C-alpha positions in Angstrom: 27.2 5.2 22.8 28.0 2.5 20.3 29.9 3.1 17.0 26.8 3.0 14.8 25.0 5.8 16.9 28.3 7.8 17.0 28.6 7.6 13.2 25.0 8.6 12.7 25.4 11.7 14.9 28.6 12.7 13.1 26.8 12.4 9.7 23.8 14.4 10.9 26.1 17.1 12.4 27.9 17.3 9.1 24.7 17.6 7.2 23.4 20.3 9.5 26.6 22.4 8.9 26.3 22.2 5.1 23.5 24.4 3.6 22.6 21.7 1.0 22.6 19.0 3.8 20.4 21.2 5.9 18.0 21.6 3.0 18.1 17.8 2.6 17.1 17.2 6.2 14.3 19.8 5.9 12.9 18.1 2.8 13.1 14.7 4.5 11.3 16.0 7.5 8.6 17.6 5.3 8.2 14.3 3.5 7.7 12.4 6.7 5.1 14.9 8.0 3.3 15.0 4.7 3.2 11.2 4.5 1.8 11.0 8.0 -1.0 13.5 7.1 -1.8 11.7 3.8 -1.9 8.3 5.4 -5.0 9.3 7.3 -6.8 10.6 4.2 -9.7 8.4 3.0 -8.7 8.1 -0.7 -5.3 6.8 0.3 -6.6 4.2 2.8 -5.0 0.9 2.0 -2.9 2.4 -0.9 0.8 2.0 -0.9 2.4 5.3 -1.7 5.6 7.4 -1.2 6.0 11.1 -1.1 8.4 12.2 -3.8 9.8 15.7 -4.4 8.3 18.7 -2.7 9.1 21.9 -4.5 7.6 25.0 -6.2 4.3 24.6 -4.4 3.9 21.1 -5.7 4.4 17.5 -4.6 4.9 14.3 -6.4 3.3 11.1 -5.0 4.5 7.7 -6.2 1.9 5.0 -6.1 2.3 1.3 -6.6 -0.2 0.7 -9.4 -2.5 2.4 -12.0 -5.6 1.6 -10.1 -4.3 3.5 -7.0 -3.3 6.4 -9.2 -6.8 6.5 -10.7 -8.4 6.3 -7.3 -6.4 9.2 -5.9 -6.8 11.3 -9.1 -10.5 11.4 -8.6 -10.1 12.9 -5.2 -7.3 15.5 -5.9 -9.5 18.6 -5.3 -10.5 17.4 -1.8 -6.9 16.4 -1.1 -5.6 19.8 -2.1 -8.2 21.5 0.1 -7.3 19.3 3.1 -3.6 20.1 2.6 -4.3 23.8 2.5 -6.4 23.6 5.6 -3.4 21.9 7.4 -1.1 24.8 6.4 0.5 23.3 3.3 0.9 25.7 0.4 0.7 23.0 -2.3 -1.0 24.0 -5.5 -0.4 20.9 -7.6 0.0 17.2 -6.9 1.7 15.1 -9.5 0.9 11.4 -9.4 3.2 8.7 -10.8 3.2 5.0 -10.9 6.5 3.7 -9.8 8.3 0.6 -11.0 10.9 0.7 -8.3 11.9 -2.8 -7.3 10.3 -3.9 -4.0 7.9 -1.0 -3.8 4.8 -3.0 -4.3 5.7 -6.4 -3.1 2.5 -8.5 -2.8 1.5 -8.8 0.8 0.6 -12.3 2.0 -3.1 -12.7 1.8 -5.0 -13.6 4.9 -6.7 -16.7 3.5 -10.2 -17.3 4.5 -9.7 -20.6 6.3 -13.4 -21.1 7.2 -14.5 -24.6 6.4 -17.8 -25.8 5.1 -19.8 -27.6 7.8 -19.7 -31.4 7.7 -23.3 -31.6 6.5 -22.5 -29.2 3.6 -19.4 -31.3 2.6 -21.5 -34.4 2.5 -23.9 -32.7 0.2 -21.2 -31.6 -2.1 -19.7 -35.1 -2.1 -23.1 -36.5 -3.1 -23.5 -33.8 -5.8 -20.1 -34.6 -7.2 -21.4 -38.1 -8.1 -24.4 -36.7 -10.0 -22.8 -34.1 -12.2 -22.4 -34.8 -15.9 -20.7 -31.6 -17.0 -16.9 -32.0 -16.8 -16.2 -28.3 -15.9 -18.7 -28.3 -13.0 -17.5 -31.8 -11.9 -13.9 -30.5 -11.8 -14.9 -27.4 -9.8 -16.8 -29.4 -7.2 -13.9 -31.9 -7.0 -11.6 -28.9 -6.3 -13.9 -27.5 -3.7 -14.2 -30.9 -2.0 -10.4 -31.3 -2.0 -9.9 -27.9 -0.6 -12.3 -28.2 2.2 -11.2 -31.7 3.1 -7.6 -30.6 3.4 -6.1 -29.3 6.6 -6.5 -25.6 7.1 -3.3 -23.7 6.6 
């Protein structure tokens, strides 16, 4: 056993011996189980969230942005019902938008790298020469530059 694993086991053993530490471990386990259950719930699909405190028959969920909060808020009755069916005695769910650093880091977007077929590009290039409106001309130029550049 390496030093790191030995240290972790010593810390966990110490926490288990302390009543407050044991309570901490129990709450952490509950949070993990609850997050797993909620992750499969339809209203939270694709929403970044964290389980906060679980106490007094209530739970706090931290979400990354106001739109996620609004989306979940609309489905709270069905969420509470699902939790009760799974044996959780939760009567209230508090929702909060968090501003913790790093919580909602933007994920790299999977760019749509599909290209316009060659015949379509030729048509846009010809169209570019016929446009009198500056805004439309600039948009078509941008489109042509984008689709003539290498995918990446």
